[in-house]
N, C-alpha and C positions, 0 to 999 in steps of 0.2 A: 506492498499500498503506499501511498505518498497522504503521509498525515501531517496536519497544521498545529504546529505548538502554539494556543495563545497563553503567556508568562512564562520569563525564566528569571523566575525565583527558584525555591530550592523541589517544588515539588514540580514547577517544570522540568524544570535539565531532567531532574531524576527519571521522571518520565520518558524526555527526548536522548537518553542514554540509553534508557530497557528499548524501545524501541529499532534504535537502532542496530544493536544487539543484535534482536532478535530478525533482518533484513531488509528495514521498511526505512524510506526513502522519509524524512521529518525536514519541516522550515518550522524556525523560532519565532516568533514577531514580541517585544514587548517594546513600551511605548518606554523606557532607559536607556539610559547608552552604553549599557555591559550588564549583564548577566548577573542577579544576586543587590539591585538596588532599590528595594524597597523593602518590603516585610523579612525578609533573610537576615535587611544585611547589617544587623548588630543587635542580633537577639541575647539569650540570656544563656547564649553557648551550647547550655546544657543537651545530650542526649539520653531523657528521663524517663525509661519504661518504667521504674519502680515508683513514678511520682504517677503515672496513667489516670487521676484522678478527676470528675466531671465538675465543675463548678455547683453542677444543680445538685441539690442536699437538704436534706426537709430542716439543715441549721439553718438553708443557704438566706430564707427569705427575710427575717428577722435579721440578720449582719448589713446586709444592704437596706436594712428601713434605717438601723445605726449610722450606716454610716453614709448618709443620703447630705450632709451639713459637711463634712466634713474635704477639703479640698485636697488632702492628704489622704486619705482611706486606699487600703489596698482596694477594691472592685468599688468605682465611682457609679454611680449610673444620671446621665443627664439627663431626662424627659424632652427630646425635640418634639416637633410638630412633624412627628414622620411614622404615617403609615405603618416600615417595617418594624420601624422599631418595636415600636409598643404589640405587634404578632410576636413577636422574638421573645419580647420577659415577658407574653402570658404563656406561650408554650414552653420557655424558661420554668416559669410556675408547675406547670405541667409534669416536668420532669425533676422536681423540687421530693419527691416518694422514695424509702427504701427500696422498693423493688426495682425502680428503674434507677437507681443508681445500682446498684449491682449490675443488672442487664449491661450498661453503659461503661460501667467498671471492666469484667469483663471481657466485655469488646476492644474499651483500648489496648489493651494489656495484651490482649492477642491479636493488635496491628502493630506497640510498640514491637511483641518483642520479632513477629516476624521483621521490618523495617529492620531493626538494629543486626539481624542476622542476612540484611541488604546491602547492609552502609562496609559490614565487615567485609564482603565480596563485591563488593564495590572501592575498594581501597586494596586489598589481596590481588585486583584484576591492571589495578592502576596505580599502584604506590604514592596516591597525591597526598602530600602534609601541608595538615593544618592548624598547626598547632595541637595538634590532640592529646590530651592528658587520660588516662586509660584509669583512675583512679577514682570512681566510685561515686560519690552526688549525697553527700550527708544533709542534714534538715537538725538545725541545731534550736531547740529555743529559749526561752527567757524563763515562764517560768511554769512552778512543779505543776500548775493547772494542764498545758498548756502540754508539756510531756505523757501529762498522760494521753490527751488526746490523740497525739500524736503516734503513741504505744498501739491504740485502739485501731488505730487505719495504717498501725501496721501489723498487726494481727487481720486485719481484712485481705491486706494484701499478698501478705501470704496465703491466704487460700484462694487466691487468685497461683500462685507457681513462684511470687516475686520474694526473692529473698534479702529481706528487709529488716533490717536489725535495730532492735533497741538498744540506745546504748547509755551508760549514767556519762558524769562528766564527766570523768579522770580516765571514764574510754575512748570518748570525743577525745582527749585531749590526744588518744598515744595516737589516735586517724589525725589529727591537725591539729601537729603544736601549736603551730599560728594562732590562732584561739586563746590562747592563755592567758593574751590580755585580757580578756573580757572575764567584765566578775560578773558577770550576773547569765552566766550559761549553768543550764539545768540539766541538759542530757540532749539526746538526739538521736534520732538515728540514722540508719544506713545500708545503704543497697552498692553494694563492692560492685556491681558488673554494668553500673553506667558509665558513663565519662561526657569526653566534653569534648568541646574545641571550635575552633572559627567557621560558624557554616555559613557567609560570608568567601572566604577562602579557598575552602572546602568545592560550594556551586560555581563562582567563577572557573577553577581550574578543571573541573567534570566541565563544564561549556565549550572551556577553548581545547579537550578529546573531542566531544564532539562534533567540533568546526573541522579540527585534523583527521575523522574519520568522514569527513563530508557530508555535515548537518549543511543547513541552510540557514542564518542568523537573522532577523527583521532589527535590529536595534533600533532605537527612534523612528517607529512606528504606535497607533494610533488604530484602536479596532474601529471600526465605526458601525463594522454590522455585517448582517447575513443575510447573503441572496437560499432561499429555499424552494426546491422544487415537490412537493406534495409531501411528502413524511421524511426528506430528504435535504440534511442540507449540501446547496448544491458551487457555495463559493461564500468566500469569507472576505468585508472586503476593508479595505487599510490605508494613511495615511501617512506619508514622510513628517515627521514634527517639523520637520526643518522645510516645508515647503514641496508645493507639486503636484501632481493629480494624487489619488484615492489606486491603491493599485489591488487591484482582485487578484484574489488565490485560490483556486483552484486544488483540491483532495478529492482524497475518497473515505476519510476521514478530522476528523476534528476532534483540538483535547480543548476546554475552558479553562487552563492554571489560573485567572487572575487573583488569586488570594482574592481581598473583600470585595473588587471589583467582578468574580465573576457573574455576585448576582445582580447588577444592573448590566452590564450587558445580557445579560442574557434574557433579563426580561420582555425585552421589544420584542421575540421570540416565541416569548410563552414558557418557558423555563422556567417556571418559579421556585428561586431556592430562600427555606429558610435562613441566612447566612447574613453577621451586618459584625460591623466593625467594631475592636474593640482599640483603644487607643494604649500602646504601651511605651514604656521611656525607657532608656539607659544610656550610663554613661558609661565611658571608657576615661581610663585614668593611666598615665607614666608610672610607674611602680617607681619607689624612688629609696623602697629601700627592696628590693626583694627578695631577700634571705628570710627577710620577717611576715612577708607575704604568705595568703594562703594557697595551695594547690592544691588539695582535695576542692571540687568542684561543691559552693553552701548554696544552702536554702535558709536564710532567715523567714525563720515563721511568725517573727512579732510584725513586719513589715512586712512578708510575701514578695518578698525579692530572692534575685535567686545572681550570685555571685562565683566567675568563671576565671581563671587564670589562664591569658591569652600573650604567653610566651614573658617579653616585659611591661608586660599592660595588665592589667583587668578591668574587669567587664559589668559595669552592676547593672542588674535590667530589674523591670519588676512594673507595679501595680497600673489598673486597668481601669478604660473610660471607656465608658460609651456614650460617645457624647454626634455620632456622624462620625464626616469622612474629614475632621481636622487634624491633622500632624501637626501643626503651630506650636513652634516654644516658647512662645515669643508672650506670650495669654498670661495674668496672675497665677490664674491656677496649672497654666505650665509650670512656671519659674518655679508658686510653693513641690508641686512634684519632683523635681528633679532634684532642685535643692533639702529634698530631703535620701535621693539616693544619696546625694554625702556625703551628708551630716551620718546617717545608718554608719555608710563604710567607717569612714572614722573613730564613731566610740567602738567598735568591734576592730577595726587595728589604725589605731592613732601614727601620726605622721606615714603610716607609711607609702601613700600612693601617694603623687601633685595631682591634689583637687584644685588648684589655682590657674590649671588648665584644661578643663575638662573637656572631652567631646559627645557632647547628649546627643541624642536622636534620640524620637519616635517614630513608631510604626503604626500603620494597622492592623490586628491581628483577626483571620475572619472567620471568628465564632458564630457555634451553630447553639444553640437551647441543651445542647445532650452533650457539649463537646463529641461529636462522634465522626469528623470530613463526610461528606459527601463524592464519593470516587465509583465512578458504573454508567451503565448508560441513558443514555435519557430515549425519549417518544420523535424522536429523530433520530433514525437509523445508523447514523454519519456521525454525531454528535452528543464526547463523550467527555464528561465533569470530572477534575480534580482539584476540591476545595472543600474551606471549610474547615482549613484542617487547626485555629485558633490558636494558644500557646505551645503546640504542638509535632508545630509544622518540623523543627527540623529532626526529632523522635521519631516522626511516624513516614516524611518525607523517600527516603530513598524506599521504603517499601509500597508506599499508595504509588511511586511510580511504576517498583512493576508490577504491583499485583491489577497497575490499570493496562499496563503492560499486556499482560497474561488474559485476560477480558477481554481485551481486542482483539487475540488470538484466538477467542473459543475455549479461552480455557475460566476454566475456575480457581485462582487458591486457596492451598489447602490451610485456612484460617478462620478462625472462632466471629467473624465478622457479617453482617449484614452490606451488601454495595447492593444498592439500586434501590435503596427503602426509598417504597413508595408514599404518596408519590411524590418524584423528584421530577415531575414537568409535566406539562400539557400539550397539545397543538392546538394550539388557535383554532 
């Protein structure tokens, strides 16, 4: 087949790679000047199979209500005059039951394991280097109550085969001695099989390998729309952002992997995905004292932030803000959330990083109410979707690309994941 893949983040490039491996001709379109320059660019850097827990939980609605008035809250819901946001919110509330939570955990862990294996295979085949650290992920707690809650979550994850261990304060310090300066440390949970690394560096390197092996890239191009013929897509129209006439791309199949923009791009042709953007923030800092910095990737429970070592830099990422498609960093609220990342890192590791020259970034996580991504076909026989990965795009990226490539080749991947969840789309 000739396949047109829309989107050059970790999901789109992984899909392109696996299609190429199966002998297909691939064209990749992205509005940015290179690969992985939006959602994938400066994320938390964690491959967190052991922490594939959905946001929707029976305790979540009360927490969200308590956080509504706080600009520094871990999850901030800002109501908009947007029907799609309200529909997402109602669907989220419907997922806040224990049966739904257990169902979603089981599927997210299954996809996470499958994806981690797929990532390791790509690394073995290509030798890509991206500041990878196979040191696990350590979840740290500042209160005894939070540690008790974390221990209960660890027990749940063990039911699904995840080796997530509960650690005392002393055991935490054995795993990551750099935390000895943090006086509030109560304990933690640890998943030794998880890892970390720079998703943007990995994705860009994989894109270059795709190009070397024949994939055509149309960077700097916007997607204008689709042409249809009956129950199939006959072409996709794109335009160079630098100017010029639109280009019509004709393929045998089309893949929409545009992150948060997948939903609005597909709605005009009747493919209605319940995906809504969640704005996340990160700060990347140069380390002044690398020997005193953490090496194991961390999750700070008190502030719901991730801390990952990337060579001689550290990435602090977190917070979630549901306020539409804005990615600005200049508003008072955005500045509060950026400062929060720096202040928390300085509390944990005083004087270790250069906080005077931070590289702040924000990106839109394409979130579904149950945190399960939309992977599979639509009622257009040759239009496929790979989107909605939320905070787990890096964790699920390699496997999502592999799974969709398998589906497009007529095979169903052997994992416990509900592909093509109805109703995924409708033909108008």
